PDB file of the backbone (N, CA, C, O) and the ligand in Angstrom, with CONECT records:
HET     ZN  A 101       1
ATOM      1  N   MET A   1       0.829  -1.195   0.000  1.00  0.00           N
ATOM      2  CA  MET A   1       0.000   0.000   0.000  1.00  0.00           C
ATOM      3  C   MET A   1       0.866   1.248   0.000  1.00  0.00           C
ATOM      4  O   MET A   1       1.868   1.343   0.708  1.00  0.00           O
ATOM      5  N   GLU A   2       0.449   2.184  -0.805  1.00  0.00           N
ATOM      6  CA  GLU A   2       1.218   3.422  -0.916  1.00  0.00           C
ATOM      7  C   GLU A   2       1.071   4.262   0.342  1.00  0.00           C
ATOM      8  O   GLU A   2      -0.036   4.476   0.837  1.00  0.00           O
ATOM      9  N   ARG A   3       2.176   4.722   0.842  1.00  0.00           N
ATOM     10  CA  ARG A   3       2.125   5.548   2.041  1.00  0.00           C
ATOM     11  C   ARG A   3       1.809   6.984   1.639  1.00  0.00           C
ATOM     12  O   ARG A   3       2.435   7.566   0.753  1.00  0.00           O
ATOM     13  N   LYS A   4       0.820   7.522   2.322  1.00  0.00           N
ATOM     14  CA  LYS A   4       0.419   8.889   1.989  1.00  0.00           C
ATOM     15  C   LYS A   4       1.340   9.907   2.631  1.00  0.00           C
ATOM     16  O   LYS A   4       1.686   9.832   3.810  1.00  0.00           O
ATOM     17  N   GLN A   5       1.713  10.849   1.810  1.00  0.00           N
ATOM     18  CA  GLN A   5       2.578  11.915   2.288  1.00  0.00           C
ATOM     19  C   GLN A   5       1.751  13.168   2.510  1.00  0.00           C
ATOM     20  O   GLN A   5       1.026  13.624   1.626  1.00  0.00           O
ATOM     21  N   PHE A   6       1.875  13.706   3.695  1.00  0.00           N
ATOM     22  CA  PHE A   6       1.177  14.965   3.943  1.00  0.00           C
ATOM     23  C   PHE A   6       1.992  15.791   4.920  1.00  0.00           C
ATOM     24  O   PHE A   6       2.798  15.254   5.681  1.00  0.00           O
ATOM     25  N   GLN A   7       1.785  17.067   4.895  1.00  0.00           N
ATOM     26  CA  GLN A   7       2.501  17.950   5.807  1.00  0.00           C
ATOM     27  C   GLN A   7       1.614  19.123   6.197  1.00  0.00           C
ATOM     28  O   GLN A   7       0.540  19.342   5.636  1.00  0.00           O
ATOM     29  N   LEU A   8       2.098  19.854   7.165  1.00  0.00           N
ATOM     30  CA  LEU A   8       1.365  21.004   7.666  1.00  0.00           C
ATOM     31  C   LEU A   8       1.034  21.980   6.535  1.00  0.00           C
ATOM     32  O   LEU A   8       1.901  22.336   5.736  1.00  0.00           O
ATOM     33  N   GLY A   9      -0.205  22.398   6.480  1.00  0.00           N
ATOM     34  CA  GLY A   9      -0.607  23.374   5.479  1.00  0.00           C
ATOM     35  C   GLY A   9      -1.186  22.761   4.213  1.00  0.00           C
ATOM     36  O   GLY A   9      -1.707  23.474   3.356  1.00  0.00           O
ATOM     37  N   ASP A  10      -1.094  21.432   4.094  1.00  0.00           N
ATOM     38  CA  ASP A  10      -1.634  20.765   2.912  1.00  0.00           C
ATOM     39  C   ASP A  10      -3.162  20.822   2.895  1.00  0.00           C
ATOM     40  O   ASP A  10      -3.813  20.834   3.940  1.00  0.00           O
ATOM     41  N   ILE A  11      -3.707  20.857   1.698  1.00  0.00           N
ATOM     42  CA  ILE A  11      -5.144  20.741   1.526  1.00  0.00           C
ATOM     43  C   ILE A  11      -5.403  19.288   1.133  1.00  0.00           C
ATOM     44  O   ILE A  11      -4.891  18.809   0.121  1.00  0.00           O
ATOM     45  N   VAL A  12      -6.198  18.597   1.937  1.00  0.00           N
ATOM     46  CA  VAL A  12      -6.427  17.174   1.689  1.00  0.00           C
ATOM     47  C   VAL A  12      -7.894  16.872   1.455  1.00  0.00           C
ATOM     48  O   VAL A  12      -8.782  17.631   1.845  1.00  0.00           O
ATOM     49  N   GLN A  13      -8.118  15.744   0.808  1.00  0.00           N
ATOM     50  CA  GLN A  13      -9.476  15.272   0.572  1.00  0.00           C
ATOM     51  C   GLN A  13      -9.688  14.029   1.410  1.00  0.00           C
ATOM     52  O   GLN A  13      -8.864  13.115   1.382  1.00  0.00           O
ATOM     53  N   MET A  14     -10.784  13.983   2.160  1.00  0.00           N
ATOM     54  CA  MET A  14     -11.080  12.833   2.991  1.00  0.00           C
ATOM     55  C   MET A  14     -12.040  11.905   2.261  1.00  0.00           C
ATOM     56  O   MET A  14     -12.674  12.283   1.276  1.00  0.00           O
ATOM     57  N   LYS A  15     -12.131  10.665   2.777  1.00  0.00           N
ATOM     58  CA  LYS A  15     -13.026   9.701   2.127  1.00  0.00           C
ATOM     59  C   LYS A  15     -14.477  10.134   2.256  1.00  0.00           C
ATOM     60  O   LYS A  15     -15.302   9.889   1.376  1.00  0.00           O
ATOM     61  N   LYS A  16     -14.762  10.780   3.370  1.00  0.00           N
ATOM     62  CA  LYS A  16     -16.130  11.268   3.593  1.00  0.00           C
ATOM     63  C   LYS A  16     -16.120  12.787   3.649  1.00  0.00           C
ATOM     64  O   LYS A  16     -15.352  13.377   4.410  1.00  0.00           O
ATOM     65  N   PRO A  17     -16.972  13.427   2.843  1.00  0.00           N
ATOM     66  CA  PRO A  17     -17.002  14.892   2.871  1.00  0.00           C
ATOM     67  C   PRO A  17     -17.495  15.411   4.224  1.00  0.00           C
ATOM     68  O   PRO A  17     -18.173  14.699   4.965  1.00  0.00           O
ATOM     69  N   HIS A  18     -17.153  16.632   4.527  1.00  0.00           N
ATOM     70  CA  HIS A  18     -17.653  17.277   5.737  1.00  0.00           C
ATOM     71  C   HIS A  18     -19.161  17.483   5.585  1.00  0.00           C
ATOM     72  O   HIS A  18     -19.647  17.662   4.468  1.00  0.00           O
ATOM     73  N   PRO A  19     -19.910  17.461   6.698  1.00  0.00           N
ATOM     74  CA  PRO A  19     -21.364  17.661   6.613  1.00  0.00           C
ATOM     75  C   PRO A  19     -21.784  18.919   5.863  1.00  0.00           C
ATOM     76  O   PRO A  19     -22.898  18.977   5.342  1.00  0.00           O
ATOM     77  N   CYS A  20     -20.927  19.913   5.798  1.00  0.00           N
ATOM     78  CA  CYS A  20     -21.287  21.151   5.087  1.00  0.00           C
ATOM     79  C   CYS A  20     -21.209  20.973   3.575  1.00  0.00           C
ATOM     80  O   CYS A  20     -21.604  21.867   2.827  1.00  0.00           O
ATOM     81  N   GLY A  21     -20.704  19.828   3.119  1.00  0.00           N
ATOM     82  CA  GLY A  21     -20.657  19.570   1.683  1.00  0.00           C
ATOM     83  C   GLY A  21     -19.287  19.773   1.062  1.00  0.00           C
ATOM     84  O   GLY A  21     -19.061  19.405  -0.091  1.00  0.00           O
ATOM     85  N   THR A  22     -18.377  20.356   1.822  1.00  0.00           N
ATOM     86  CA  THR A  22     -17.024  20.579   1.311  1.00  0.00           C
ATOM     87  C   THR A  22     -16.155  19.370   1.594  1.00  0.00           C
ATOM     88  O   THR A  22     -16.218  18.782   2.674  1.00  0.00           O
ATOM     89  N   ASN A  23     -15.347  19.005   0.618  1.00  0.00           N
ATOM     90  CA  ASN A  23     -14.433  17.889   0.874  1.00  0.00           C
ATOM     91  C   ASN A  23     -12.986  18.334   0.693  1.00  0.00           C
ATOM     92  O   ASN A  23     -12.179  17.667   0.046  1.00  0.00           O
ATOM     93  N   GLU A  24     -12.693  19.472   1.281  1.00  0.00           N
ATOM     94  CA  GLU A  24     -11.310  19.958   1.294  1.00  0.00           C
ATOM     95  C   GLU A  24     -10.999  20.393   2.715  1.00  0.00           C
ATOM     96  O   GLU A  24     -11.681  21.239   3.294  1.00  0.00           O
ATOM     97  N   MET A  25      -9.953  19.791   3.260  1.00  0.00           N
ATOM     98  CA  MET A  25      -9.557  20.123   4.616  1.00  0.00           C
ATOM     99  C   MET A  25      -8.100  20.571   4.615  1.00  0.00           C
ATOM    100  O   MET A  25      -7.267  20.039   3.881  1.00  0.00           O
ATOM    101  N   GLU A  26      -7.819  21.552   5.448  1.00  0.00           N
ATOM    102  CA  GLU A  26      -6.444  22.019   5.561  1.00  0.00           C
ATOM    103  C   GLU A  26      -5.831  21.491   6.858  1.00  0.00           C
ATOM    104  O   GLU A  26      -6.453  21.550   7.919  1.00  0.00           O
ATOM    105  N   ILE A  27      -4.617  20.980   6.761  1.00  0.00           N
ATOM    106  CA  ILE A  27      -3.929  20.494   7.954  1.00  0.00           C
ATOM    107  C   ILE A  27      -3.364  21.705   8.686  1.00  0.00           C
ATOM    108  O   ILE A  27      -2.482  22.396   8.176  1.00  0.00           O
ATOM    109  N   ILE A  28      -3.875  21.951   9.873  1.00  0.00           N
ATOM    110  CA  ILE A  28      -3.401  23.138  10.595  1.00  0.00           C
ATOM    111  C   ILE A  28      -2.569  22.795  11.825  1.00  0.00           C
ATOM    112  O   ILE A  28      -1.978  23.683  12.438  1.00  0.00           O
ATOM    113  N   ARG A  29      -2.518  21.503  12.195  1.00  0.00           N
ATOM    114  CA  ARG A  29      -1.652  21.104  13.291  1.00  0.00           C
ATOM    115  C   ARG A  29      -1.243  19.665  13.126  1.00  0.00           C
ATOM    116  O   ARG A  29      -2.075  18.812  12.819  1.00  0.00           O
ATOM    117  N   MET A  30       0.032  19.381  13.325  1.00  0.00           N
ATOM    118  CA  MET A  30       0.520  18.018  13.226  1.00  0.00           C
ATOM    119  C   MET A  30       1.136  17.621  14.552  1.00  0.00           C
ATOM    120  O   MET A  30       1.819  18.408  15.206  1.00  0.00           O
ATOM    121  N   GLY A  31       0.879  16.385  14.929  1.00  0.00           N
ATOM    122  CA  GLY A  31       1.455  15.873  16.168  1.00  0.00           C
ATOM    123  C   GLY A  31       0.942  14.468  16.379  1.00  0.00           C
ATOM    124  O   GLY A  31       0.735  13.728  15.416  1.00  0.00           O
ATOM    125  N   MET A  32       0.735  14.095  17.619  1.00  0.00           N
ATOM    126  CA  MET A  32       0.121  12.798  17.923  1.00  0.00           C
ATOM    127  C   MET A  32      -1.268  12.776  17.292  1.00  0.00           C
ATOM    128  O   MET A  32      -1.728  11.769  16.753  1.00  0.00           O
ATOM    129  N   ASP A  33      -1.904  13.926  17.388  1.00  0.00           N
ATOM    130  CA  ASP A  33      -3.194  14.123  16.758  1.00  0.00           C
ATOM    131  C   ASP A  33      -3.024  15.165  15.665  1.00  0.00           C
ATOM    132  O   ASP A  33      -2.113  15.992  15.696  1.00  0.00           O
ATOM    133  N   ILE A  34      -3.917  15.099  14.712  1.00  0.00           N
ATOM    134  CA  ILE A  34      -3.835  16.045  13.604  1.00  0.00           C
ATOM    135  C   ILE A  34      -5.084  16.904  13.590  1.00  0.00           C
ATOM    136  O   ILE A  34      -6.207  16.402  13.640  1.00  0.00           O
ATOM    137  N   ARG A  35      -4.868  18.203  13.523  1.00  0.00           N
ATOM    138  CA  ARG A  35      -6.020  19.104  13.462  1.00  0.00           C
ATOM    139  C   ARG A  35      -6.232  19.550  12.027  1.00  0.00           C
ATOM    140  O   ARG A  35      -5.333  20.090  11.381  1.00  0.00           O
ATOM    141  N   ILE A  36      -7.426  19.314  11.551  1.00  0.00           N
ATOM    142  CA  ILE A  36      -7.749  19.722  10.189  1.00  0.00           C
ATOM    143  C   ILE A  36      -8.893  20.730  10.226  1.00  0.00           C
ATOM    144  O   ILE A  36      -9.768  20.681  11.090  1.00  0.00           O
ATOM    145  N   LYS A  37      -8.854  21.630   9.273  1.00  0.00           N
ATOM    146  CA  LYS A  37      -9.876  22.666   9.206  1.00  0.00           C
ATOM    147  C   LYS A  37     -10.596  22.570   7.877  1.00  0.00           C
ATOM    148  O   LYS A  37      -9.978  22.484   6.816  1.00  0.00           O
ATOM    149  N   CYS A  38     -11.918  22.588   7.958  1.00  0.00           N
ATOM    150  CA  CYS A  38     -12.722  22.527   6.745  1.00  0.00           C
ATOM    151  C   CYS A  38     -12.554  23.837   5.977  1.00  0.00           C
ATOM    152  O   CYS A  38     -12.714  24.922   6.536  1.00  0.00           O
ATOM    153  N   VAL A  39     -12.230  23.721   4.695  1.00  0.00           N
ATOM    154  CA  VAL A  39     -12.017  24.906   3.876  1.00  0.00           C
ATOM    155  C   VAL A  39     -13.331  25.658   3.655  1.00  0.00           C
ATOM    156  O   VAL A  39     -13.353  26.880   3.504  1.00  0.00           O
ATOM    157  N   GLY A  40     -14.426  24.890   3.641  1.00  0.00           N
ATOM    158  CA  GLY A  40     -15.729  25.492   3.391  1.00  0.00           C
ATOM    159  C   GLY A  40     -16.277  26.286   4.553  1.00  0.00           C
ATOM    160  O   GLY A  40     -16.589  27.468   4.409  1.00  0.00           O
ATOM    161  N   CYS A  41     -16.399  25.640   5.721  1.00  0.00           N
ATOM    162  CA  CYS A  41     -17.061  26.300   6.855  1.00  0.00           C
ATOM    163  C   CYS A  41     -16.100  26.699   7.965  1.00  0.00           C
ATOM    164  O   CYS A  41     -16.527  27.242   8.985  1.00  0.00           O
ATOM    165  N   LYS A  42     -14.824  26.441   7.784  1.00  0.00           N
ATOM    166  CA  LYS A  42     -13.776  26.813   8.744  1.00  0.00           C
ATOM    167  C   LYS A  42     -13.868  26.065  10.080  1.00  0.00           C
ATOM    168  O   LYS A  42     -13.205  26.435  11.049  1.00  0.00           O
ATOM    169  N   HIS A  43     -14.675  25.037  10.123  1.00  0.00           N
ATOM    170  CA  HIS A  43     -14.796  24.241  11.337  1.00  0.00           C
ATOM    171  C   HIS A  43     -13.559  23.357  11.436  1.00  0.00           C
ATOM    172  O   HIS A  43     -13.141  22.769  10.439  1.00  0.00           O
ATOM    173  N   SER A  44     -12.966  23.254  12.625  1.00  0.00           N
ATOM    174  CA  SER A  44     -11.780  22.414  12.747  1.00  0.00           C
ATOM    175  C   SER A  44     -12.044  21.219  13.652  1.00  0.00           C
ATOM    176  O   SER A  44     -12.806  21.303  14.615  1.00  0.00           O
ATOM    177  N   VAL A  45     -11.407  20.124  13.325  1.00  0.00           N
ATOM    178  CA  VAL A  45     -11.545  18.903  14.113  1.00  0.00           C
ATOM    179  C   VAL A  45     -10.176  18.300  14.398  1.00  0.00           C
ATOM    180  O   VAL A  45      -9.244  18.409  13.601  1.00  0.00           O
ATOM    181  N   LEU A  46     -10.087  17.662  15.559  1.00  0.00           N
ATOM    182  CA  LEU A  46      -8.850  17.016  15.965  1.00  0.00           C
ATOM    183  C   LEU A  46      -9.055  15.509  15.816  1.00  0.00           C
ATOM    184  O   LEU A  46      -9.980  14.944  16.401  1.00  0.00           O
ATOM    185  N   VAL A  47      -8.196  14.864  15.035  1.00  0.00           N
ATOM    186  CA  VAL A  47      -8.316  13.416  14.849  1.00  0.00           C
ATOM    187  C   VAL A  47      -6.973  12.740  15.124  1.00  0.00           C
ATOM    188  O   VAL A  47      -5.920  13.277  14.782  1.00  0.00           O
ATOM    189  N   PRO A  48      -7.016  11.566  15.740  1.00  0.00           N
ATOM    190  CA  PRO A  48      -5.765  10.819  15.948  1.00  0.00           C
ATOM    191  C   PRO A  48      -5.116  10.539  14.601  1.00  0.00           C
ATOM    192  O   PRO A  48      -5.802  10.324  13.601  1.00  0.00           O
ATOM    193  N   ARG A  49      -3.797  10.543  14.585  1.00  0.00           N
ATOM    194  CA  ARG A  49      -3.057  10.372  13.336  1.00  0.00           C
ATOM    195  C   ARG A  49      -3.474   9.117  12.559  1.00  0.00           C
ATOM    196  O   ARG A  49      -3.666   9.172  11.344  1.00  0.00           O
ATOM    197  N   ALA A  50      -3.613   7.993  13.262  1.00  0.00           N
ATOM    198  CA  ALA A  50      -3.969   6.735  12.593  1.00  0.00           C
ATOM    199  C   ALA A  50      -5.332   6.838  11.924  1.00  0.00           C
ATOM    200  O   ALA A  50      -5.543   6.336  10.820  1.00  0.00           O
ATOM    201  N   LYS A  51      -6.249   7.500  12.618  1.00  0.00           N
ATOM    202  CA  LYS A  51      -7.593   7.656  12.074  1.00  0.00           C
ATOM    203  C   LYS A  51      -7.554   8.583  10.868  1.00  0.00           C
ATOM    204  O   LYS A  51      -8.217   8.343   9.859  1.00  0.00           O
ATOM    205  N   PHE A  52      -6.768   9.641  10.989  1.00  0.00           N
ATOM    206  CA  PHE A  52      -6.633  10.584   9.885  1.00  0.00           C
ATOM    207  C   PHE A  52      -6.094   9.879   8.643  1.00  0.00           C
ATOM    208  O   PHE A  52      -6.607  10.060   7.538  1.00  0.00           O
ATOM    209  N   GLU A  53      -5.044   9.066   8.844  1.00  0.00           N
ATOM    210  CA  GLU A  53      -4.429   8.377   7.698  1.00  0.00           C
ATOM    211  C   GLU A  53      -5.398   7.404   7.048  1.00  0.00           C
ATOM    212  O   GLU A  53      -5.383   7.232   5.830  1.00  0.00           O
ATOM    213  N   SER A  54      -6.247   6.761   7.861  1.00  0.00           N
ATOM    214  CA  SER A  54      -7.182   5.798   7.288  1.00  0.00           C
ATOM    215  C   SER A  54      -8.321   6.505   6.562  1.00  0.00           C
ATOM    216  O   SER A  54      -8.942   5.938   5.663  1.00  0.00           O
ATOM    217  N   LYS A  55      -8.590   7.746   6.959  1.00  0.00           N
ATOM    218  CA  LYS A  55      -9.699   8.474   6.330  1.00  0.00           C
ATOM    219  C   LYS A  55      -9.257   9.387   5.196  1.00  0.00           C
ATOM    220  O   LYS A  55     -10.076   9.901   4.433  1.00  0.00           O
ATOM    221  N   LEU A  56      -7.962   9.577   5.102  1.00  0.00           N
ATOM    222  CA  LEU A  56      -7.434  10.440   4.053  1.00  0.00           C
ATOM    223  C   LEU A  56      -7.574   9.776   2.686  1.00  0.00           C
ATOM    224  O   LEU A  56      -7.183   8.624   2.496  1.00  0.00           O
ATOM    225  N   LYS A  57      -8.127  10.506   1.762  1.00  0.00           N
ATOM    226  CA  LYS A  57      -8.252   9.961   0.408  1.00  0.00           C
ATOM    227  C   LYS A  57      -7.039  10.373  -0.408  1.00  0.00           C
ATOM    228  O   LYS A  57      -6.335   9.527  -0.959  1.00  0.00           O
ATOM    229  N   LYS A  58      -6.800  11.663  -0.482  1.00  0.00           N
ATOM    230  CA  LYS A  58      -5.605  12.126  -1.183  1.00  0.00           C
ATOM    231  C   LYS A  58      -5.257  13.564  -0.809  1.00  0.00           C
ATOM    232  O   LYS A  58      -6.074  14.307  -0.265  1.00  0.00           O
ATOM    233  N   VAL A  59      -4.036  13.919  -1.115  1.00  0.00           N
ATOM    234  CA  VAL A  59      -3.597  15.292  -0.903  1.00  0.00           C
ATOM    235  C   VAL A  59      -3.892  16.070  -2.174  1.00  0.00           C
ATOM    236  O   VAL A  59      -3.401  15.733  -3.251  1.00  0.00           O
ATOM    237  N   LEU A  60      -4.687  17.096  -2.040  1.00  0.00           N
ATOM    238  CA  LEU A  60      -5.069  17.882  -3.214  1.00  0.00           C
ATOM    239  C   LEU A  60      -3.988  18.893  -3.587  1.00  0.00           C
ATOM    240  O   LEU A  60      -3.562  18.982  -4.738  1.00  0.00           O
ATOM    241  N   ARG A  61      -3.567  19.638  -2.597  1.00  0.00           N
ATOM    242  CA  ARG A  61      -2.533  20.649  -2.836  1.00  0.00           C
ATOM    243  C   ARG A  61      -1.528  20.582  -1.706  1.00  0.00           C
ATOM    244  O   ARG A  61      -1.888  20.582  -0.529  1.00  0.00           O
ATOM    245  N   SER A  62      -0.283  20.527  -2.076  1.00  0.00           N
ATOM    246  CA  SER A  62       0.762  20.489  -1.073  1.00  0.00           C
ATOM    247  C   SER A  62       1.175  21.902  -0.701  1.00  0.00           C
ATOM    248  O   SER A  62       1.263  22.788  -1.551  1.00  0.00           O
ATOM    249  N   ALA A  63       1.422  22.090   0.571  1.00  0.00           N
ATOM    250  CA  ALA A  63       1.861  23.406   1.028  1.00  0.00           C
ATOM    251  C   ALA A  63       3.231  23.707   0.447  1.00  0.00           C
ATOM    252  O   ALA A  63       3.997  22.789   0.152  1.00  0.00           O
ATOM    253  N   PRO A  64       3.543  24.977   0.283  1.00  0.00           N
ATOM    254  CA  PRO A  64       4.891  25.336  -0.184  1.00  0.00           C
ATOM    255  C   PRO A  64       5.931  24.689   0.725  1.00  0.00           C
ATOM    256  O   PRO A  64       5.799  24.732   1.948  1.00  0.00           O
ATOM    257  N   SER A  65       6.937  24.105   0.149  1.00  0.00           N
ATOM    258  CA  SER A  65       7.944  23.386   0.916  1.00  0.00           C
ATOM    259  C   SER A  65       8.495  24.200   2.076  1.00  0.00           C
ATOM    260  O   SER A  65       8.877  25.362   1.935  1.00  0.00           O
ATOM    261  N   GLN A  66       8.520  23.540   3.232  1.00  0.00           N
ATOM    262  CA  GLN A  66       9.003  24.239   4.417  1.00  0.00           C
ATOM    263  C   GLN A  66      10.515  24.092   4.552  1.00  0.00           C
ATOM    264  O   GLN A  66      11.144  24.735   5.392  1.00  0.00           O
ATOM    265  N   GLU A  67      11.077  23.244   3.719  1.00  0.00           N
ATOM    266  CA  GLU A  67      12.526  23.087   3.749  1.00  0.00           C
ATOM    267  C   GLU A  67      13.192  24.300   3.118  1.00  0.00           C
ATOM    268  O   GLU A  67      14.191  24.820   3.615  1.00  0.00           O
ATOM    269  N   ALA A  68      12.609  24.731   2.015  1.00  0.00           N
ATOM    270  CA  ALA A  68      13.101  25.942   1.376  1.00  0.00           C
ATOM    271  C   ALA A  68      12.588  27.126   2.174  1.00  0.00           C
ATOM    272  O   ALA A  68      11.618  27.786   1.803  1.00  0.00           O
ATOM    273  N   ASN A  69      13.255  27.366   3.255  1.00  0.00           N
ATOM    274  CA  ASN A  69      12.781  28.388   4.188  1.00  0.00           C
ATOM    275  C   ASN A  69      13.405  29.747   3.942  1.00  0.00           C
ATOM    276  O   ASN A  69      13.869  30.421   4.862  1.00  0.00           O
ATOM    277  N   THR A  70      13.402  30.127   2.688  1.00  0.00           N
ATOM    278  CA  THR A  70      13.983  31.425   2.354  1.00  0.00           C
ATOM    279  C   THR A  70      12.894  32.498   2.359  1.00  0.00           C
ATOM    280  O   THR A  70      11.731  32.217   2.069  1.00  0.00           O
ATOM    281  N   MET A  71      13.268  33.678   2.678  1.00  0.00           N
ATOM    282  CA  MET A  71      12.314  34.768   2.725  1.00  0.00           C
ATOM    283  C   MET A  71      12.114  35.343   1.331  1.00  0.00           C
ATOM    284  O   MET A  71      13.033  35.903   0.733  1.00  0.00           O
ATOM    285  N   VAL A  72      10.913  35.196   0.834  1.00  0.00           N
ATOM    286  CA  VAL A  72      10.609  35.772  -0.480  1.00  0.00           C
ATOM    287  C   VAL A  72       9.511  36.822  -0.295  1.00  0.00           C
ATOM    288  O   VAL A  72       8.435  36.533   0.229  1.00  0.00           O
ATOM    289  N   GLU A  73       9.803  38.023  -0.728  1.00  0.00           N
ATOM    290  CA  GLU A  73       8.802  39.065  -0.541  1.00  0.00           C
ATOM    291  C   GLU A  73       8.459  39.761  -1.845  1.00  0.00           C
ATOM    292  O   GLU A  73       7.628  40.669  -1.860  1.00  0.00           O
TER     293      GLU A  73
HETATM  294 ZN    ZN A 101     -17.366  22.112   6.615  1.00  0.00          ZN2+
END
């Protein structure tokens, strides 16, 4: 099985859409638990990492790389 890659700031699609009808969530916190925020209604939920990974369908948009931490203005 392909391991899903995700990072802070990514916009992800879950297997089940949010009740508001939007199926785009932004990862706003990473840790033991992952906090995701619905792009549509701005509601945020905290889910255990394992549960998040099992419910994640795909990463829609990856956040700008945090490794390239140069200041661009
Ligand atoms: Zn929502």
